[in-house]
C-alpha positions as CSV (number, residue, x, y, z in Angstrom):
1,M,-15.4,-15.2,1.6
2,K,-12.8,-15.0,-1.2
3,L,-11.3,-11.6,-0.6
4,F,-7.8,-13.0,-0.6
5,S,-8.1,-13.6,-4.3
6,C,-9.1,-9.9,-4.6
7,L,-6.2,-8.8,-2.5
8,C,-3.8,-10.6,-4.9
9,A,-5.6,-10.1,-8.1
10,F,-6.9,-6.5,-7.9
11,L,-4.1,-4.1,-8.2
12,L,-5.0,-0.5,-9.3
13,T,-1.9,0.7,-11.0
14,S,-1.0,3.7,-13.1
15,Q,-3.3,2.2,-15.8
16,L,-6.1,1.8,-13.1
17,G,-7.7,-1.6,-13.7
18,L,-5.0,-4.1,-14.5
19,A,-5.7,-7.4,-12.7
20,Q,-3.4,-10.2,-11.7
21,Q,-4.2,-13.8,-10.8
22,R,-2.7,-15.4,-7.7
23,G,0.8,-16.6,-8.4
24,A,1.1,-14.7,-11.7
25,K,4.0,-12.3,-12.3
26,P,3.0,-8.6,-12.0
27,P,2.6,-6.7,-15.2
28,V,5.3,-4.3,-16.3
29,I,3.8,-0.8,-16.0
30,R,4.9,1.7,-18.6
31,V,4.3,5.4,-18.2
32,D,5.1,8.0,-20.8
33,P,8.3,9.8,-19.7
34,P,7.9,13.5,-18.7
35,T,9.0,16.4,-20.9
36,P,12.0,18.5,-19.6
37,E,9.7,21.1,-18.1
38,Q,7.9,18.4,-16.1
39,S,11.0,17.1,-14.5
40,L,11.4,17.3,-10.7
41,P,13.8,19.7,-9.0
42,T,17.0,18.3,-7.6
43,I,16.7,17.9,-3.8
44,P,19.9,17.7,-1.8
45,A,19.0,15.7,1.3
46,P,16.4,13.2,2.7
47,I,13.8,13.9,5.4
48,P,15.3,13.0,8.8
49,N,14.0,9.6,10.1
50,A,12.0,9.1,6.9
51,Q,11.5,5.3,7.3
52,P,8.0,4.1,7.1
53,G,5.9,3.7,10.3
54,I,2.3,3.0,11.2
55,T,0.3,5.5,13.2
56,G,-3.3,6.5,13.9
57,L,-6.1,4.8,12.0
58,G,-3.9,2.6,9.9
59,Q,-2.0,5.3,8.1
60,V,1.6,4.5,7.1
61,A,3.8,7.5,8.1
62,P,7.5,8.3,8.6
63,G,9.3,7.4,11.8
64,D,8.3,5.6,15.1
65,A,8.7,2.0,16.1
66,F,8.2,0.5,12.6
67,G,11.2,2.5,11.4
68,A,13.3,1.0,14.2
69,L,12.2,-2.5,13.2
70,L,13.1,-1.8,9.6
71,E,16.5,-0.6,10.7
72,Q,17.0,-3.8,12.5
73,N,16.1,-5.7,9.4
74,R,18.5,-3.5,7.4
75,I,21.4,-4.4,9.7
76,A,20.6,-8.1,9.8
77,D,21.2,-9.0,6.2
78,D,19.4,-12.4,6.4
79,P,18.8,-14.0,3.0
80,R,15.6,-15.4,4.5
81,S,14.3,-11.9,5.4
82,P,13.0,-9.0,3.3
83,R,15.5,-6.8,1.7
84,P,16.2,-3.3,3.0
85,L,14.7,-0.3,1.3
86,S,16.8,1.7,-1.2
87,P,19.4,3.9,0.5
88,D,19.1,6.6,-2.2
89,Q,17.8,10.0,-1.2
90,P,14.0,10.2,-1.3
91,P,12.3,12.7,-3.6
92,F,11.1,15.0,-0.8
93,T,13.1,16.6,2.0
94,T,10.2,18.2,3.9
95,E,7.1,16.5,5.2
96,R,4.0,18.2,3.8
97,V,0.6,17.4,2.1
98,L,1.0,17.1,-1.6
99,L,-2.4,16.0,-2.7
100,T,-5.9,15.4,-1.2
101,V,-8.2,12.7,-2.6
102,D,-11.8,13.3,-1.6
103,G,-10.4,15.2,1.3
104,E,-7.9,12.5,2.4
105,E,-4.2,13.5,2.4
106,I,-1.3,12.0,0.5
107,T,1.9,13.4,2.1
108,A,5.6,13.6,1.0
109,G,6.4,10.8,3.5
110,D,3.7,8.5,2.0
111,I,5.3,8.9,-1.4
112,N,8.9,8.8,-0.2
113,Q,8.4,5.4,1.4
114,L,6.9,3.8,-1.8
115,V,9.5,5.4,-4.0
116,S,12.2,3.9,-1.7
117,Y,10.4,0.5,-2.0
118,Y,10.1,0.6,-5.8
119,R,13.8,1.5,-6.1
120,S,14.8,-1.6,-4.1
121,F,13.6,-3.8,-7.0
122,R,12.8,-1.7,-10.1
123,P,14.8,1.5,-10.3
124,G,13.6,4.1,-12.6
125,A,13.2,7.8,-13.2
126,T,12.1,9.5,-10.0
127,D,9.1,11.3,-11.5
128,I,7.8,8.0,-12.9
129,L,8.2,6.3,-9.6
130,I,6.3,9.2,-7.9
131,R,3.5,8.8,-10.4
132,D,3.3,5.1,-9.7
133,A,3.2,5.8,-5.9
134,V,0.4,8.3,-6.3
135,A,-1.6,5.9,-8.4
136,A,-1.1,3.1,-5.8
137,L,-2.2,5.4,-2.9
138,I,-5.3,6.9,-4.5
139,P,-7.7,3.8,-4.1
140,G,-7.0,3.5,-0.4
141,R,-7.7,7.2,0.2
142,V,-10.9,7.0,-1.8
143,A,-12.2,4.1,0.3
144,R,-11.2,5.8,3.5
145,A,-13.1,8.9,2.6
146,R,-16.2,7.0,1.3
147,F,-16.4,4.7,4.3
148,A,-15.2,7.0,7.1
149,V,-18.2,6.4,9.2
150,S,-17.0,2.8,9.8
151,L,-13.4,3.5,10.7
152,V,-13.8,3.7,14.5
153,S,-15.7,0.5,15.0
154,M,-13.3,-1.3,12.6
155,D,-10.3,0.1,14.5
156,V,-11.7,-1.5,17.7
157,R,-12.1,-4.9,15.9
158,I,-8.6,-4.9,14.4
159,K,-6.9,-3.9,17.6
160,A,-8.7,-6.8,19.4
161,A,-7.5,-9.2,16.6
162,A,-3.9,-7.8,16.8
163,A,-3.8,-8.2,20.6
164,Q,-4.8,-11.9,20.3
165,A,-2.4,-12.5,17.4
166,D,0.4,-10.9,19.4
167,L,0.1,-13.7,21.9
168,G,1.5,-16.1,19.3
169,P,-1.4,-18.5,18.8
170,E,-0.5,-22.0,17.8
171,D,-3.4,-22.3,15.4
172,W,-3.5,-19.2,13.1
173,L,-6.5,-20.5,11.2
174,K,-8.6,-20.5,14.4
175,L,-7.6,-16.9,14.8
176,V,-8.7,-16.2,11.2
177,E,-12.0,-17.9,11.8
178,R,-12.6,-15.8,14.9
179,F,-11.5,-12.4,13.8
180,S,-10.9,-12.1,10.1
181,D,-13.3,-11.2,7.3
182,D,-10.9,-13.0,4.8
183,K,-11.6,-16.7,5.1
184,E,-10.8,-19.3,2.5
185,E,-11.4,-23.1,2.6
186,D,-8.1,-23.9,1.0
187,S,-5.9,-21.8,3.4
188,P,-2.5,-23.3,4.2
189,A,-2.1,-24.8,7.6
190,D,-0.1,-21.9,8.9
191,G,-2.3,-19.3,7.2
192,A,0.6,-18.0,5.1
193,Y,0.2,-17.2,1.4
194,V,2.9,-16.4,-1.1
195,F,3.1,-12.9,-2.5
196,G,5.4,-11.6,-5.3
197,R,6.1,-8.0,-5.5
198,E,3.3,-5.7,-6.5
199,Q,0.8,-8.5,-6.3
200,A,-1.2,-6.9,-3.6
201,V,-2.6,-3.4,-2.9
202,Q,-0.6,-0.8,-1.0
203,P,0.6,-0.6,1.6
204,F,0.1,-4.4,2.1
205,D,2.6,-5.0,-0.7
206,L,5.1,-2.7,0.8
207,L,4.9,-4.3,4.3
208,A,4.9,-7.8,2.9
209,H,8.4,-7.1,1.4
210,T,9.9,-4.9,4.0
211,F,8.6,-5.8,7.4
212,P,10.9,-7.9,9.6
213,K,10.2,-11.7,9.6
214,G,8.4,-13.1,12.6
215,K,7.1,-9.7,13.8
216,L,3.4,-8.8,13.8
217,S,2.7,-5.4,12.2
218,K,0.5,-2.8,13.7
219,P,-2.9,-2.3,12.1
220,F,-2.8,-0.6,8.7
221,L,-5.4,0.4,6.2
222,T,-5.8,-0.6,2.5
223,V,-8.7,-0.2,0.1
224,Y,-10.3,-3.3,1.6
225,G,-10.1,-2.4,5.3
226,F,-7.7,-2.8,8.3
227,H,-5.1,-5.5,8.3
228,V,-2.3,-6.9,10.5
229,L,0.2,-9.1,8.9
230,E,3.2,-11.3,9.7
231,V,6.0,-12.4,7.3
232,T,6.6,-16.0,8.2
233,D,9.4,-16.6,5.6
234,Y,11.0,-14.9,2.7
235,E,12.8,-16.0,-0.4
236,R,15.3,-13.7,-2.1
237,A,15.6,-14.5,-5.7
238,E,18.5,-13.8,-8.0
239,R,16.7,-10.6,-9.1
240,S,15.1,-8.6,-6.3
241,R,11.9,-8.1,-8.4
242,D,11.3,-11.9,-8.2
243,D,11.4,-12.1,-4.4
244,Q,8.6,-14.0,-2.7
245,S,7.2,-13.3,0.7
246,F,5.2,-15.8,2.9
247,V,2.6,-13.7,4.7
248,R,-0.4,-14.4,6.9
249,H,-2.8,-11.7,7.9
250,L,-6.1,-10.8,9.5
251,L,-8.5,-8.4,7.8
252,V,-11.4,-6.3,9.2
253,M,-13.1,-5.4,6.0
254,Y,-15.1,-2.3,5.3
255,P,-18.8,-3.3,6.1
256,Q,-19.9,-1.6,2.9
257,L,-17.7,-3.9,0.8
258,K,-19.1,-6.9,2.7
259,E,-22.6,-5.7,1.9
260,W,-21.7,-5.4,-1.8
261,E,-20.3,-8.8,-1.9
262,A,-23.3,-10.3,-0.2
263,A,-25.5,-8.6,-2.8
264,G,-23.5,-10.3,-5.5
265,K,-21.7,-7.2,-6.7
266,D,-18.1,-7.3,-8.1
267,I,-16.1,-5.5,-5.4
268,R,-13.2,-4.7,-7.7
269,A,-15.5,-3.1,-10.3
270,E,-17.2,-1.1,-7.6
271,I,-13.9,0.2,-6.2
272,K,-12.7,1.0,-9.7
273,Q,-15.8,3.1,-10.2
274,M,-15.3,4.9,-6.9
275,V,-11.8,5.8,-8.0
276,A,-13.0,7.0,-11.4
277,E,-15.3,9.4,-9.6
278,C,-12.9,10.8,-7.0
279,K,-11.9,14.4,-6.7
280,I,-8.2,15.3,-6.5
281,Q,-6.6,18.5,-5.3
282,I,-2.9,19.3,-5.7
283,A,-0.9,21.5,-3.4
284,E,1.8,22.3,-6.0
285,A,1.4,23.0,-9.7
286,W,4.0,20.4,-11.0
287,L,2.0,17.6,-9.3
288,R,-0.5,17.7,-12.1
289,N,2.0,15.5,-14.0
290,M,2.2,13.0,-11.2
291,V,-1.5,12.3,-11.3
292,P,-2.4,9.2,-13.4
293,P,-3.4,10.4,-16.9
294,K,-6.8,8.7,-16.6
295,L,-7.6,10.8,-13.5
296,R,-6.3,14.2,-14.5
297,S,-9.9,15.2,-15.5
298,N,-10.7,14.6,-11.8
299,L,-8.5,17.5,-10.7
300,V,-10.4,20.2,-8.8
301,V,-10.1,23.7,-10.2
302,D,-7.6,25.6,-8.1
303,R,-5.1,28.4,-8.1
304,F,-3.0,26.6,-10.6
305,Q,-5.6,26.8,-13.3
306,S,-4.2,29.9,-14.8
307,E,-0.9,28.1,-15.4
308,Q,-2.5,25.6,-17.8
């Protein structure tokens, strides 16, 4: 099973389809700047308690225990721990659904947390960062919608894996062998691989560079399935964009992806095709400009059509 290389190498970005090799520097993503009428309104204050958390079937959401852990990490400015998120006000002050992708929601809180993460190492115009966040979130929503029938059984498996991992096993590789669908023959002895920023899918990348060192995350969902991860070490570089995180994780993969792999299919190509076929609905007219250009033809006709 070579999914780890997919996790590192397959990153659906605003361009949808750029790939990275393990250890390579992430590409610089350029998006055409918006015209003045596309600019976002000025918003005076952040959502209360809008730190990322993990709830339900692996969704990352504002608040709860994860927010408290991030706050501890913010206070303890350890150079061997992940950096804090940007303290700048997030784009949205009220939690609400902004888009649905094949019926799966992307909320203001989902976008706020990624924008805060991006600002911590590559500041830029807010609307461009929102567009990057939307592009990063779409693949996971597509997979969740397409493979929804498997989520309950997967949730049981990842919780069992997390419970065992939380006991602090001395041999992580035995834990991987027993519970994880991501196994590699050349795994490091402690199971930890090195991740640069934006070298993994979201929210794995977000958590790899924000979650407190030495803590086991709650289960969370990516385009590949459920994960739990632990940051075992962290190296802050001179530039925050060059930071490296040492992460070990367990994966319960979508069964359908496992079947594709067993049949010799290219998982990354199959996911890219799923994303290309998705249906997107926006809740507010201006959000059209935040949908990746290659997916704007996927927008479902709605009440904003007359404004075009």
